[in-house]
C-alpha positions in Angstrom: -6.2 -28.3 -39.0 -9.2 -27.5 -36.8 -7.8 -29.7 -34.1 -4.5 -27.9 -34.1 -6.3 -24.5 -33.9 -8.5 -25.8 -31.1 -5.4 -27.1 -29.2 -3.6 -23.7 -29.6 -6.7 -21.9 -28.3 -6.9 -24.3 -25.3 -3.2 -23.8 -24.4 -3.7 -20.0 -24.7 -6.7 -20.1 -22.3 -4.9 -22.4 -19.9 -1.9 -20.2 -19.9 -4.0 -17.1 -19.1 -5.7 -19.0 -16.3 -2.4 -20.0 -14.8 -1.1 -16.5 -15.1 -4.1 -15.2 -13.3 -3.8 -17.8 -10.6 -0.1 -17.1 -10.1 -0.3 -13.3 -10.4 1.1 -11.5 -7.4 0.1 -8.2 -5.9 -0.6 -5.6 -8.5 1.6 -2.5 -9.2 0.6 1.1 -10.0 3.5 1.2 -12.5 5.7 3.4 -10.5 8.1 2.9 -7.5 9.5 5.0 -4.6 12.7 6.8 -5.6 14.6 6.4 -2.3 16.1 3.5 -0.4 16.1 5.6 2.8 12.7 6.7 4.1 12.4 9.6 6.5 9.4 9.0 8.7 7.4 12.0 10.0 5.4 10.8 13.0 2.3 13.1 13.2 -0.2 10.4 14.1 0.4 9.8 17.8 -2.2 7.1 18.2 -0.4 5.1 15.4 3.1 5.2 16.9 3.1 1.4 17.6 1.8 0.6 14.1 4.3 2.9 12.4 7.1 1.1 14.3 5.7 -2.2 13.3 5.5 -1.3 9.6 9.1 -0.1 9.5 10.1 -3.4 11.0 8.0 -5.4 8.5 9.4 -3.5 5.5 13.0 -3.5 6.8 12.9 -7.3 7.1 11.4 -7.7 3.6 13.7 -5.3 1.7 16.8 -3.1 1.8 14.7 -0.1 2.7 16.2 1.9 5.6 13.9 4.0 7.9 15.0 7.1 9.8 13.2 9.6 11.9 12.2 12.8 10.2 10.9 16.2 11.5 7.7 16.4 13.4 6.1 19.0 11.1 4.8 19.3 7.5 7.2 22.0 6.3 9.6 21.4 3.4 11.8 19.8 2.3 9.8 16.8 1.4 12.0 14.6 -0.8 12.4 11.1 0.7 10.0 11.8 3.5 6.7 10.0 4.3 4.4 11.8 6.8 1.9 9.9 8.9 -1.0 12.1 10.0 -4.3 11.5 11.7 -7.5 13.4 12.3 -11.3 13.5 12.6 -12.1 14.2 8.9 -15.8 14.5 9.3 -16.7 11.5 7.2 -16.7 7.7 7.9 -16.5 6.3 4.4 -12.7 5.8 4.4 -10.3 4.6 7.1 -6.9 5.6 5.7 -5.4 6.9 2.4 -1.9 7.1 1.0 -0.9 9.9 -1.3 2.5 9.6 -3.0 3.9 12.6 -5.0 6.6 12.9 -7.7 9.5 15.3 -7.4 7.4 18.1 -9.1 4.8 17.9 -6.4 2.2 16.2 -8.6 0.1 13.4 -6.9 0.7 9.9 -8.2 -2.7 8.9 -7.0 -6.0 10.7 -6.5 -6.2 12.5 -3.2 -9.7 11.2 -2.6 -10.1 7.9 -4.4 -6.5 6.6 -4.4 -6.7 5.8 -8.2 -3.6 6.2 -10.3 -3.4 9.7 -11.8 -0.8 9.1 -14.6 1.7 11.7 -13.0 4.1 8.9 -12.0 5.6 6.0 -13.8 8.9 4.1 -13.9 10.7 7.2 -15.2 8.9 9.6 -12.8 8.7 7.7 -9.5 7.2 8.8 -6.2 9.5 11.2 -4.3 7.6 11.6 -1.0 4.2 10.9 0.5 1.5 11.3 3.1 -0.5 8.7 4.8 -3.7 9.9 6.6 -5.6 8.0 9.2 -9.3 8.8 9.7 -10.1 8.5 13.4 -13.8 9.1 12.8 -14.1 6.0 10.7 -12.2 3.7 13.1 -14.4 4.9 16.0 -17.6 4.2 13.9 -16.5 0.6 13.4 -17.0 -0.1 17.1 -14.2 -2.7 17.3 -13.0 -4.3 20.5 -9.4 -3.3 21.4 -7.7 -6.4 19.9 -9.7 -6.1 16.6 -8.9 -2.3 16.5 -5.2 -3.0 17.0 -5.1 -5.5 14.1 -7.1 -3.2 11.8 -4.7 -0.3 12.6 -1.7 -2.5 11.7 -3.5 -3.5 8.5 -4.1 0.2 7.5 -0.6 1.3 8.3 1.2 -1.5 6.4 -1.3 -1.5 3.6 -1.1 2.3 3.0 2.7 2.3 3.0 2.5 -0.3 0.2 0.7 2.3 -1.9 3.6 4.7 -1.3 5.9 2.1 -2.8 3.7 1.8 -5.8 1.6 -1.2 -5.0 -2.0 -1.3 -6.2 -4.9 -3.2 -4.6 -5.2 -6.9 -5.0 -8.4 -7.7 -7.0 -9.1 -10.9 -5.1 -11.2 -10.5 -1.9 -11.8 -14.1 -0.9 -8.8 -16.3 0.2 -6.5 -13.4 -0.4 -2.7 -13.7 -0.1 -1.7 -10.1 0.2 -2.2 -7.2 2.7 -3.1 -5.1 -0.4 -6.7 -6.5 -0.3 -9.2 -4.0 -1.6 -11.4 -3.9 1.5 -11.3 -4.7 5.2 -14.2 -7.0 4.5 -11.9 -9.3 2.5 -10.8 -12.6 4.0 -8.5 -13.2 5.6 -7.6 -9.7 6.7 -3.9 -9.5 7.1 -2.1 -7.2 9.6 1.4 -8.3 8.5 3.3 -8.8 5.2 2.5 -12.1 3.6 4.9 -14.3 1.6 3.4 -12.8 -1.6 3.9 -9.3 -0.3 7.5 -10.0 0.7 8.3 -11.5 -2.8 6.9 -8.4 -4.5 8.8 -6.0 -2.2 12.1 -8.0 -2.4 12.2 -8.0 -6.2 11.8 -4.2 -6.2 13.5 -2.9 -3.1 
């Protein structure tokens, strides 16, 4: 009897290990409620990166991207605004803030942590992505490195609008949703794991 119990415990532990090894990018537990995304381009130094992210996500899903107005006035439903600025701090590079239809933030405006306002029944309805120019200047990257980092931030942050959480693995990562720019490798495009996650939901 003890051998049987031991075998069951070993199989359980092995199954958990396999599930962890095969786990894809994490989810916040909510999605984006629109198949067409209206893009508001209010980040002029990120125009190339915004175009690249729309191409990446279009190729990986059935999402359709259209141009939205160049202001932050309502209506907001179905829109994602990209803005940039010198925010006076250098401890963050970019942050995504999805909102539900009632105007409640799905994630914290400062930490990006899930708030509980959004779920599978109350999805994200619109969003903002903010790029902090002060932080990227402080990094002191050469032009090629900066271009790659900007692509990473744009594609990564839009993933949060879609309901994607950070990957918990930081070494030998397989997703652009890595938790830090110090993770390796640092992706500036959607990986196979990213595309699988997106394809099953969008």
